[in-house]
C-alpha positions in Angstrom: -41.7 -60.5 -6.3 -43.5 -57.5 -7.6 -45.6 -55.2 -5.5 -49.2 -55.3 -6.6 -50.8 -52.8 -4.1 -50.3 -51.0 -0.8 -53.1 -52.0 1.5 -52.4 -50.2 4.8 -50.2 -47.2 5.3 -48.9 -46.0 8.7 -52.1 -44.1 9.5 -54.3 -47.0 8.6 -52.2 -49.4 10.6 -52.5 -47.1 13.6 -56.2 -46.8 13.3 -56.6 -50.6 12.9 -54.5 -51.2 16.1 -56.5 -48.5 18.0 -59.7 -50.2 17.1 -58.4 -53.7 18.0 -57.2 -52.3 21.4 -60.7 -51.0 22.1 -62.3 -54.3 21.0 -60.0 -56.3 23.3 -61.0 -54.1 26.2 -64.7 -54.3 25.4 -64.8 -58.0 24.7 -63.0 -58.8 28.0 -64.7 -56.2 30.1 -61.4 -54.6 30.9 -57.9 -56.0 31.1 -57.6 -57.5 34.6 -57.5 -61.1 33.3 -55.9 -60.5 29.9 -52.4 -61.2 28.8 -51.2 -60.2 25.3 -48.8 -62.7 23.7 -47.1 -61.7 20.5 -45.9 -64.3 18.0 -42.4 -63.4 16.9 -41.4 -61.4 15.0 -43.9 -58.9 13.8 -46.7 -60.2 16.1 -44.5 -59.4 19.0 -44.1 -55.8 17.8 -47.8 -55.5 17.2 -48.5 -56.8 20.7 -46.2 -54.1 22.1 -48.0 -51.4 20.2 -51.4 -52.8 21.3 -50.2 -52.9 24.9 -49.2 -49.2 24.7 -52.6 -48.3 23.3 -54.5 -50.3 25.9 -52.3 -48.8 28.7 -53.3 -45.3 27.5 -57.0 -46.2 27.2 -57.3 -48.1 30.5 -54.8 -45.9 32.4 -53.1 -49.1 33.7 -50.7 -51.6 32.4 -51.8 -54.8 30.5 -49.6 -57.8 31.0 -47.8 -58.9 27.8 -45.2 -61.3 26.5 -43.9 -62.9 23.3 -42.9 -66.3 22.1 -41.1 -67.9 19.2 -43.2 -70.8 17.8 -40.9 -71.9 15.0 -40.3 -75.4 16.5 -44.0 -75.9 16.9 -44.7 -75.5 13.2 -45.9 -78.7 11.6 -44.8 -77.6 8.2 -41.1 -77.1 9.2 -38.7 -79.9 9.6 -36.6 -78.4 12.5 -36.9 -80.3 15.7 -34.7 -80.6 18.8 -32.1 -83.4 19.2 -34.5 -85.7 21.1 -37.3 -85.2 18.6 -39.4 -83.0 20.9 -40.5 -79.6 19.8 -40.0 -76.9 22.4 -40.5 -73.1 22.5 -37.2 -71.5 21.3 -37.7 -68.2 23.0 -40.3 -67.2 25.6 -40.6 -63.9 27.2 -43.8 -64.4 29.3 -43.3 -63.7 32.9 -46.9 -64.1 33.9 -48.8 -67.2 34.9 -51.2 -68.0 32.1 -53.4 -70.2 34.2 -57.1 -69.1 34.2 -56.2 -66.0 32.2 -57.4 -64.8 28.8 -54.5 -65.0 26.4 -54.8 -62.8 23.3 -52.4 -64.2 20.7 -51.2 -61.4 18.4 -49.8 -62.0 14.9 -49.4 -59.9 11.7 -51.1 -62.0 9.0 -53.6 -64.9 9.4 -53.3 -67.2 6.4 -53.4 -71.0 6.6 -53.8 -71.0 10.4 -50.7 -73.1 11.0 -48.8 -70.3 12.8 -51.8 -69.7 15.2 -52.1 -73.5 15.9 -48.5 -73.6 16.7 -48.9 -70.5 19.0 -51.8 -72.2 20.8 -49.8 -75.4 21.3 -46.9 -73.3 22.7 -49.3 -71.4 25.1 -50.8 -74.6 26.3 -47.3 -76.0 27.1 -46.6 -72.9 29.2 -49.9 -72.8 31.2 -53.6 -73.4 31.1 -55.5 -70.2 30.1 -59.2 -70.0 30.5 -59.5 -68.7 26.9 -57.3 -68.0 23.9 -58.3 -65.2 21.6 -56.6 -64.1 18.4 -55.8 -60.6 17.2 -54.3 -60.1 13.7 -53.5 -57.1 11.7 -54.5 -58.8 8.4 -56.7 -61.8 7.6 -56.1 -62.9 4.0 -58.2 -66.0 3.9 -57.1 -69.4 2.5 -57.4 -71.3 5.8 -56.2 -74.9 6.1 -57.3 -75.2 9.7 -60.6 -74.2 11.3 -59.2 -71.1 12.9 -60.6 -67.6 12.9 -59.5 -64.3 14.4 -61.5 -62.6 17.1 -59.9 -59.2 16.3 -59.0 -58.2 12.7 -57.4 -55.0 11.5 -58.3 -55.6 7.9 -59.7 -58.5 5.8 -57.9 -58.6 2.5 -59.1 -61.1 -0.1 -56.1 -62.5 -1.9 -55.2 -65.2 -4.4 -53.2 -68.1 -3.0 -50.1 -67.2 -5.2 -50.0 -63.6 -3.7 -48.1 -62.7 -0.6 -49.2 -60.2 2.0 -46.2 -58.5 3.7 -46.4 -56.4 6.8 -43.5 -53.9 7.0 -43.0 -52.4 10.5 -40.7 -49.5 11.6 -39.1 -51.7 14.2 -37.8 -54.2 11.5 -38.3 -52.6 8.1 -37.9 -48.8 8.8 -41.5 -48.2 7.6 -45.1 -49.1 8.5 -46.9 -50.5 5.5 -48.9 -53.6 4.4 -48.6 -54.6 0.8 -49.6 -57.4 -1.6 -46.9 -58.8 -3.8 -47.1 -61.2 -6.7 
């Protein structure tokens, strides 16, 4: 894989997340009925960063959690022994019923990860609404899913890869396109 271009550096990622935080607050008229749910791995770190920004803006804590949706993926063959898919790891301590859940992920591509995330959320509770926040929307959807909050739209070719590097995992904040 060869790097084609850097799309977002640390400062640009920070600005995008700050804007998304403000948009979440504005769209939901505050954060009282909002729960951020990050999709592991990088979506969970992005959700933590968004929660810190929202906490600073609103001067109160937003509820947040994370989940691993790998067994909900329809394009992976891994299932449990009895054939049922279940959430591998869930760190959501709040009741999702009648709340607005904002799913957070790093890159929106085919929509399959988001669909799996929605399935997992619905197995945990019955939110009044599910919204989607992504750092990057690269197009090429296979499912009718669109993000409510987008850091940056990046038109890509289907053979390219968009990779989000985060300090928590990769020792740097950077979004790049690879061929």
